[in-house]
VMD Tcl script that draws the C-alpha trace (Angstrom):
set ca {
  {22.35 -29.17 28.88}
  {22.06 -27.64 32.36}
  {24.99 -27.97 34.81}
  {24.54 -30.89 37.19}
  {24.24 -30.09 40.89}
  {26.47 -32.71 42.51}
  {24.89 -32.10 45.91}
  {21.57 -33.28 44.46}
  {23.25 -36.36 43.01}
  {24.87 -37.16 46.35}
  {21.58 -36.78 48.20}
  {19.80 -39.00 45.66}
  {22.45 -41.72 45.94}
  {22.56 -41.52 49.75}
  {18.78 -41.84 49.90}
  {18.58 -44.73 47.41}
  {21.67 -46.85 48.07}
  {19.94 -48.24 51.15}
  {17.27 -49.72 48.85}
  {19.97 -51.74 47.08}
  {21.27 -53.14 50.36}
  {17.75 -53.93 51.56}
  {17.14 -55.80 48.31}
  {20.27 -57.87 48.97}
  {18.95 -58.76 52.44}
  {15.55 -59.72 51.01}
  {17.32 -61.88 48.46}
  {19.10 -63.76 51.24}
  {15.94 -64.12 53.30}
  {14.08 -65.67 50.37}
  {16.68 -68.32 49.52}
  {16.02 -72.04 49.96}
  {18.66 -74.78 50.02}
  {16.92 -76.83 47.31}
  {16.94 -73.77 45.04}
  {20.71 -73.44 45.44}
  {21.16 -77.13 44.65}
  {19.81 -76.60 41.13}
  {23.28 -75.41 40.12}
  {25.53 -77.74 38.10}
  {26.65 -80.53 40.51}
  {29.22 -81.89 38.03}
  {31.11 -78.59 38.13}
  {31.45 -78.68 41.91}
  {32.44 -82.36 41.85}
  {35.14 -81.53 39.29}
  {36.43 -78.85 41.68}
  {36.83 -81.59 44.32}
  {34.55 -79.99 46.89}
  {34.43 -82.37 49.81}
  {33.31 -80.09 52.67}
  {29.63 -79.29 53.01}
  {30.15 -75.69 54.10}
  {32.51 -75.02 51.18}
  {29.95 -76.37 48.72}
  {27.19 -74.28 50.27}
  {29.36 -71.15 50.24}
  {30.24 -71.68 46.57}
  {26.61 -72.25 45.60}
  {25.54 -69.18 47.53}
  {28.26 -66.98 46.01}
  {27.31 -68.10 42.49}
  {23.66 -67.22 43.16}
  {24.41 -63.88 44.81}
  {26.88 -62.76 42.16}
  {24.39 -62.84 39.30}
  {21.55 -61.45 41.43}
  {23.57 -58.55 42.83}
  {24.74 -57.54 39.35}
  {21.08 -57.26 38.32}
  {20.10 -55.36 41.47}
  {22.93 -52.87 41.15}
  {22.33 -52.52 37.44}
  {18.77 -51.41 38.26}
  {20.17 -48.89 40.75}
  {22.58 -47.41 38.18}
  {19.80 -47.22 35.59}
  {17.65 -45.24 38.03}
  {20.62 -42.98 38.82}
  {21.12 -42.29 35.10}
  {17.42 -41.41 34.72}
  {17.68 -39.04 37.69}
  {20.73 -37.34 36.20}
  {19.17 -36.75 32.75}
  {16.03 -35.43 34.43}
  {18.21 -32.75 36.03}
  {20.48 -31.95 33.09}
  {18.04 -31.88 30.18}
  {14.56 -32.85 31.41}
  {15.11 -36.43 30.28}
  {12.87 -39.24 31.42}
  {12.52 -42.99 31.81}
  {11.47 -44.47 28.50}
  {8.30 -46.48 28.01}
  {9.71 -48.18 24.89}
  {10.56 -51.86 25.20}
  {14.27 -52.44 25.77}
  {14.97 -48.70 26.18}
  {15.69 -47.24 29.63}
  {15.90 -43.47 29.17}
  {15.35 -40.71 26.63}
  {16.62 -37.15 26.51}
  {17.26 -34.32 24.08}
  {20.54 -32.44 23.90}
  {21.85 -30.14 21.14}
  {18.74 -30.94 19.08}
  {19.48 -34.69 19.16}
  {16.92 -37.06 20.68}
  {18.78 -39.90 22.42}
  {17.14 -43.26 23.12}
  {19.36 -45.17 25.51}
  {19.49 -48.76 26.72}
  {21.57 -48.96 29.90}
  {23.66 -51.97 30.92}
  {25.69 -52.04 34.11}
  {28.79 -53.74 32.65}
  {30.42 -54.68 29.35}
  {29.85 -58.45 29.61}
  {26.14 -58.66 29.04}
  {23.87 -60.76 26.90}
  {24.35 -63.48 24.33}
  {24.11 -62.92 20.57}
  {20.32 -63.28 20.46}
  {19.89 -60.79 23.32}
  {22.16 -58.34 21.53}
  {20.12 -58.71 18.33}
  {16.96 -58.10 20.36}
  {18.51 -54.92 21.79}
  {19.28 -53.64 18.28}
  {15.68 -54.35 17.22}
  {14.26 -52.56 20.29}
  {16.44 -49.50 19.69}
  {15.48 -49.37 16.01}
  {11.77 -49.56 16.88}
  {12.23 -46.76 19.43}
  {14.00 -44.62 16.83}
  {11.11 -45.10 14.37}
  {8.58 -44.15 17.01}
  {10.46 -40.97 17.93}
  {10.92 -39.97 14.27}
  {7.17 -40.20 13.74}
  {6.50 -37.76 16.58}
  {9.60 -35.53 16.41}
  {10.52 -35.26 12.75}
  {12.56 -32.07 13.26}
  {15.12 -33.74 15.46}
  {17.92 -36.20 14.74}
  {17.46 -39.41 16.70}
  {20.43 -41.35 18.06}
  {20.08 -44.83 19.61}
  {22.68 -45.58 22.29}
  {23.88 -48.58 24.24}
  {25.16 -47.02 27.47}
  {27.40 -49.16 29.69}
  {28.11 -47.87 33.18}
  {31.67 -49.13 33.62}
  {34.55 -50.30 31.46}
  {37.23 -48.82 29.18}
  {35.95 -49.83 25.74}
  {36.27 -46.97 23.30}
  {33.16 -45.35 21.83}
  {32.06 -47.08 18.62}
  {29.19 -47.15 16.16}
  {27.72 -50.64 16.07}
  {26.87 -52.06 12.65}
  {23.22 -52.15 13.78}
  {23.26 -48.34 13.93}
  {23.51 -47.57 17.63}
  {26.31 -45.75 19.43}
  {28.09 -47.81 22.09}
  {29.23 -45.56 24.95}
  {31.11 -47.02 27.93}
  {32.30 -45.93 31.37}
  {33.38 -42.31 31.70}
  {31.95 -41.52 28.26}
  {28.49 -42.78 29.25}
  {28.31 -40.58 32.35}
  {29.60 -37.63 30.29}
  {26.91 -38.20 27.64}
  {24.13 -37.67 30.20}
  {25.79 -34.84 32.16}
  {28.61 -33.25 30.13}
  {30.68 -33.62 33.31}
  {33.93 -35.54 32.57}
  {34.40 -36.28 36.29}
  {30.93 -37.60 37.03}
  {32.04 -41.24 36.81}
  {34.43 -40.47 39.69}
  {32.13 -38.12 41.61}
  {29.45 -40.80 42.10}
  {31.77 -43.38 43.68}
  {31.91 -41.71 47.11}
  {28.15 -41.43 47.75}
  {27.69 -45.00 46.47}
  {29.87 -46.08 49.40}
  {27.64 -44.22 51.87}
  {27.32 -46.38 55.03}
  {28.69 -49.30 53.00}
  {30.49 -50.84 55.97}
  {27.37 -50.74 58.12}
  {25.20 -52.21 55.36}
  {27.69 -54.97 54.59}
  {28.14 -55.97 58.22}
  {24.39 -56.60 58.44}
  {24.51 -58.50 55.15}
  {27.45 -60.67 56.25}
  {25.76 -61.54 59.54}
  {22.68 -62.81 57.71}
  {24.78 -64.53 55.06}
  {26.81 -66.39 57.70}
  {23.64 -67.50 59.46}
  {22.25 -68.84 56.18}
  {25.48 -70.71 55.38}
  {25.38 -72.35 58.82}
  {21.70 -73.26 58.51}
  {22.00 -74.60 54.97}
  {25.14 -76.56 55.85}
  {23.29 -78.27 58.68}
  {20.35 -79.07 56.40}
  {22.61 -80.23 53.57}
  {24.59 -82.51 55.87}
  {21.36 -84.05 57.10}
  {19.93 -84.63 53.61}
  {22.94 -85.22 51.35}
  {25.76 -86.68 53.43}
  {26.29 -90.32 54.39}
  {26.75 -91.67 57.90}
  {30.47 -90.80 57.76}
  {29.67 -87.15 57.03}
  {30.87 -87.35 53.42}
  {28.91 -85.74 50.59}
  {26.77 -88.37 48.89}
  {27.26 -87.24 45.31}
  {24.97 -89.92 43.90}
  {22.14 -88.69 46.08}
  {22.89 -85.07 45.23}
  {23.00 -85.68 41.47}
  {19.81 -87.75 41.68}
  {18.09 -84.84 43.43}
  {19.44 -82.38 40.86}
  {18.91 -84.34 37.63}
  {17.12 -87.62 38.23}
  {13.99 -87.65 36.05}
  {14.06 -90.81 33.94}
  {10.90 -91.24 31.88}
  {12.29 -91.43 28.35}
  {11.45 -95.15 28.12}
  {7.76 -94.18 27.84}
  {8.50 -92.18 24.70}
  {10.83 -94.66 23.05}
  {8.75 -97.81 23.44}
}
mol new
graphics top color blue
foreach p $ca { graphics top sphere $p radius 0.5 }
foreach p [lrange $ca 0 end-1] q [lrange $ca 1 end] { graphics top cylinder $p $q radius 0.2 }
display resetview
């Protein structure tokens, strides 16, 4: 494995982190109030939300949280591909469910990258194991001289390295970044460039987010509050879940 040039990594991150922030802004711009209101209304009623702007903020945060995790996961996956391309001529995989492939010390690694440790339900995890096993079989057919190792690589977390019963190696946090670079400090070295112009990007994001909260609050108050300004939960739940037609199937 070739030594990693950290200046190249920093330049790559500085050039690409703006794409992540632009994706966040596009996500905000594409949101509609009625889309947000598809979230579980019973949960927010149980939390005793009585102010329109608090409800809108909570709905928006719930939507953004899951979307941003996906967006940043894509960014980290691309960063990992860039790093293996520099250290051992690795590349983005074309195999389903596999993100990158590289060869080091005569071992061919097929790697599925997840941003964090809390991913996927049991069926998604079984699907991952199947995808990795299929990728291993494909590689063995074309590269019989090399040992093939499937890997689940997780970008952050402190879980110790383990062999999963399905046959893949689970590598987390510092160990994942070391696997693709042989640099034990890489997990730390990338944090500074990731914060490049973060304050500037987030100020623009917060301005747009605040404007959306204000606009959606006004719309929500108009559509889902009574004449006293109180949230009309019956109207909101009807909008969210009212679809009675079962009588046609039971008669």
